[in-house]
C-alpha positions as CSV (number, residue, x, y, z in Angstrom):
1,M,-22.0,-9.1,-4.5
2,L,-23.7,-7.1,-1.7
3,Q,-24.7,-9.6,1.0
4,T,-24.8,-7.5,4.2
5,T,-28.5,-6.9,5.0
6,A,-30.5,-4.2,6.7
7,V,-33.9,-5.1,8.1
8,R,-36.4,-2.5,9.4
9,D,-37.4,-2.9,13.1
10,G,-39.5,0.0,14.4
11,D,-37.5,3.2,14.2
12,H,-34.2,1.3,13.6
13,Y,-32.6,-0.8,10.9
14,V,-30.8,-4.0,12.0
15,I,-27.6,-4.7,10.1
16,N,-25.9,-8.1,9.8
17,G,-23.0,-9.2,7.6
18,T,-19.3,-9.3,6.9
19,K,-17.3,-7.0,4.7
20,W,-13.7,-7.5,3.7
21,L,-10.9,-5.4,2.2
22,I,-12.2,-2.4,4.1
23,T,-9.5,0.2,3.7
24,G,-8.7,2.3,6.8
25,A,-11.0,0.4,9.2
26,E,-8.4,0.3,11.9
27,G,-8.3,3.8,13.5
28,A,-11.5,5.0,11.9
29,S,-14.0,6.9,14.1
30,F,-17.0,6.2,12.0
31,V,-18.1,3.9,9.2
32,I,-20.4,4.2,6.2
33,I,-22.2,0.9,5.6
34,M,-23.8,-0.1,2.4
35,A,-26.4,-2.8,3.0
36,M,-29.1,-4.7,1.0
37,M,-32.7,-3.9,1.9
38,E,-35.5,-6.4,1.9
39,D,-36.7,-5.2,-1.5
40,G,-33.3,-5.8,-3.1
41,S,-32.2,-2.1,-3.1
42,A,-29.1,-0.7,-1.4
43,T,-28.9,1.9,1.3
44,M,-26.1,3.7,3.1
45,F,-26.0,4.0,6.9
46,L,-23.7,6.0,9.2
47,S,-22.4,4.5,12.5
48,D,-19.7,5.1,15.1
49,M,-17.0,2.4,14.9
50,A,-16.9,2.2,18.7
51,R,-20.0,-0.1,18.8
52,P,-19.8,-3.6,20.3
53,E,-21.8,-4.9,17.3
54,I,-19.0,-3.9,15.0
55,R,-16.0,-6.1,15.2
56,L,-12.7,-5.7,13.3
57,E,-11.9,-9.3,12.9
58,R,-8.5,-8.9,11.4
59,L,-6.2,-6.9,9.2
60,M,-5.5,-8.6,5.9
61,D,-1.9,-9.2,4.9
62,S,-2.0,-7.5,1.5
63,L,0.6,-6.9,-1.1
64,D,0.4,-3.2,-0.8
65,S,1.3,-1.1,2.3
66,C,0.5,2.4,1.3
67,F,-3.0,2.8,2.8
68,T,-3.4,4.2,6.3
69,G,-5.3,1.7,8.5
70,G,-4.6,-1.2,6.2
71,H,-7.4,-3.4,4.8
72,G,-9.6,-5.0,7.4
73,V,-12.4,-7.6,7.7
74,L,-15.4,-6.1,9.5
75,H,-18.3,-8.1,11.0
76,F,-21.7,-6.6,11.8
77,E,-23.9,-8.5,14.2
78,N,-27.4,-7.1,15.0
79,L,-26.1,-3.5,14.6
80,R,-29.1,-1.2,15.3
81,I,-29.0,2.0,13.3
82,P,-31.6,4.7,13.9
83,A,-33.6,5.6,10.9
84,A,-32.3,9.2,11.4
85,D,-28.8,7.9,10.5
86,V,-29.6,6.8,7.0
87,L,-27.5,8.7,4.5
88,G,-29.7,10.2,2.0
89,E,-32.8,8.2,1.0
90,I,-33.6,4.6,1.4
91,G,-32.8,2.5,-1.6
92,K,-30.5,5.0,-3.3
93,G,-27.2,3.7,-2.0
94,F,-25.9,2.7,-5.4
95,R,-26.9,6.0,-7.0
96,Y,-25.0,7.9,-4.3
97,A,-22.0,5.7,-4.8
98,Q,-21.9,6.4,-8.5
99,V,-21.8,10.2,-7.9
100,R,-18.4,9.9,-6.2
101,L,-16.9,7.0,-8.2
102,A,-15.7,8.9,-11.3
103,P,-13.8,11.8,-9.5
104,A,-12.6,9.5,-6.8
105,R,-11.4,7.0,-9.4
106,L,-9.5,9.8,-11.2
107,T,-7.6,10.7,-8.0
108,H,-6.3,7.2,-7.8
109,C,-5.1,7.5,-11.4
110,M,-3.4,10.8,-10.6
111,R,-1.7,9.3,-7.6
112,W,-0.4,6.2,-9.4
113,L,0.7,8.3,-12.3
114,G,2.9,10.1,-9.9
115,A,4.2,6.9,-8.4
116,A,5.0,5.5,-11.9
117,R,6.8,8.7,-12.8
118,R,8.9,8.4,-9.7
119,A,9.8,4.8,-10.6
120,H,10.7,5.9,-14.1
121,D,12.8,8.9,-12.9
122,T,14.7,6.5,-10.6
123,A,15.4,4.1,-13.4
124,L,16.4,6.9,-15.8
125,A,18.9,8.3,-13.3
126,Y,20.4,4.9,-12.9
127,A,20.6,4.3,-16.7
128,R,22.4,7.6,-17.1
129,Q,25.1,6.9,-14.7
130,R,25.5,3.2,-14.6
131,Q,28.4,1.9,-16.8
132,A,28.0,-1.5,-18.4
133,F,30.1,-3.0,-21.2
134,G,31.9,0.2,-21.9
135,K,29.1,2.7,-22.0
136,R,26.1,4.1,-20.1
137,L,23.4,1.5,-19.4
138,G,20.8,3.6,-21.1
139,E,22.8,3.6,-24.4
140,H,22.2,-0.1,-24.8
141,E,19.2,-0.4,-27.1
142,G,17.3,-2.8,-24.9
143,V,17.3,-0.4,-22.0
144,G,16.9,2.7,-24.1
145,F,13.7,1.2,-25.7
146,M,12.3,0.5,-22.2
147,L,12.9,4.1,-21.2
148,A,11.2,5.4,-24.4
149,D,8.2,3.1,-23.9
150,N,8.0,4.5,-20.3
151,A,7.9,8.0,-21.7
152,M,5.1,7.2,-24.1
153,D,3.0,5.4,-21.4
154,L,3.5,8.3,-19.1
155,H,2.4,10.8,-21.8
156,N,-0.7,8.9,-22.9
157,T,-1.8,8.3,-19.3
158,R,-1.4,11.9,-18.4
159,L,-3.5,12.9,-21.5
160,A,-6.3,10.4,-20.5
161,I,-6.4,11.8,-17.0
162,W,-6.5,15.4,-18.3
163,H,-9.3,14.6,-20.7
164,C,-11.4,12.8,-18.0
165,A,-10.9,15.7,-15.6
166,W,-12.1,18.1,-18.4
167,V,-15.2,16.0,-19.0
168,L,-16.0,16.2,-15.2
169,D,-15.3,19.9,-15.2
170,Q,-18.0,20.3,-17.9
171,G,-20.5,18.9,-15.5
172,H,-20.8,15.4,-17.1
173,S,-20.8,12.2,-15.1
174,G,-17.7,10.9,-16.8
175,N,-18.5,7.3,-16.1
176,R,-17.3,6.1,-19.5
177,E,-14.2,8.3,-19.5
178,S,-13.2,7.4,-15.9
179,S,-13.5,3.6,-16.8
180,M,-11.3,4.1,-19.8
181,T,-8.8,6.2,-17.8
182,K,-8.7,3.7,-14.9
183,V,-7.8,0.8,-17.2
184,T,-5.4,2.9,-19.2
185,A,-3.7,4.3,-16.1
186,S,-3.5,1.1,-14.1
187,E,-2.1,-1.0,-16.9
188,A,0.3,1.6,-18.2
189,A,1.6,2.4,-14.7
190,W,2.2,-1.3,-14.2
191,R,4.2,-1.6,-17.4
192,I,6.2,1.5,-16.4
193,V,7.1,0.2,-13.0
194,D,7.8,-3.3,-14.2
195,R,10.3,-1.9,-16.8
196,S,11.9,0.3,-14.2
197,V,12.5,-2.7,-12.0
198,Q,14.1,-4.5,-15.0
199,I,16.4,-1.5,-15.7
200,L,17.5,-1.4,-12.1
201,G,18.3,-5.1,-12.1
202,G,19.2,-6.6,-8.8
203,R,18.7,-3.2,-7.0
204,G,15.2,-3.1,-8.4
205,V,14.0,-6.1,-6.4
206,T,15.4,-4.9,-3.1
207,G,14.6,-2.2,-0.6
208,E,17.8,-0.4,-1.9
209,A,15.5,1.4,-4.4
210,I,12.0,2.9,-3.9
211,V,10.9,1.1,-7.1
212,E,10.5,-2.2,-5.2
213,R,7.9,-0.7,-2.9
214,I,6.1,1.0,-5.7
215,F,6.0,-2.3,-7.6
216,R,4.3,-4.0,-4.7
217,D,1.9,-1.2,-4.0
218,L,0.9,-0.7,-7.6
219,R,-0.1,-4.2,-8.5
220,A,-3.4,-3.9,-6.6
221,F,-4.4,-0.9,-8.7
222,R,-5.5,-3.1,-11.5
223,I,-8.0,-4.6,-9.0
224,Y,-9.0,-1.8,-6.7
225,D,-11.8,0.6,-7.8
226,G,-13.0,-2.0,-10.3
227,P,-10.8,-4.7,-12.0
228,S,-9.8,-3.9,-15.6
229,E,-12.0,-6.8,-16.7
230,V,-15.1,-5.2,-15.1
231,H,-14.5,-1.9,-16.8
232,R,-13.9,-3.6,-20.1
233,W,-17.2,-5.5,-19.7
234,S,-19.1,-2.3,-18.8
235,L,-17.6,-0.5,-21.8
236,A,-18.4,-3.4,-24.1
237,S,-22.0,-3.5,-22.9
238,K,-22.4,0.2,-23.6
239,L,-20.9,-0.2,-27.1
240,L,-23.2,-3.1,-28.0
241,D,-26.2,-1.2,-26.7
242,G,-25.3,1.9,-28.8
243,K,-24.8,4.1,-25.7
244,I,-21.3,5.0,-26.8
245,S,-19.6,4.7,-30.1
């Protein structure tokens, strides 16, 4: 819902607006600003962060804590950007954003697959050594089934990531595949970590185990880089229009 605007004024563009959930804003040396033009198109601009017209209003208190610089709210007030500092061409901001979305989205999937695997390994090690009711915790069917489901989710997520990476490696845009992989990875990783917390019991909801932090950090992945619902909507639209089968 792009509402930050850029208006031409001589050899400059004047930018006004507020953007929130801007990851890494604190400590950044420069910023890439996507703004709406007067004709309704979008353009990217480059600016130093150390400008009085750019104000970091606050850092948001978010559930996750794994991103350097946190998530900030930035306000732009009459920021003048020379026409020479336009990134690429006027009006092609969305097109440029799409070029990087698929591979960048895939790196998130890889990272969170690794985090989910760490949570699973932690829970598995605990289930192997923890004694409960006369036998190892993992030998109880309820716990053993959760471990088995984790293994299947990990396997399927890894295959989806590999396939999307292969599609990109063939020179394709991979928009459809990256959407599918993002939903698959984010939802499977959430199930894996949630099960891992359950297996660890009381330890799983405290800082005594790394799984508690992974649980907090991972929840946002189903929202970041496009909520699952948006990806499903996009895929459904392509299916209905016959663009994919």
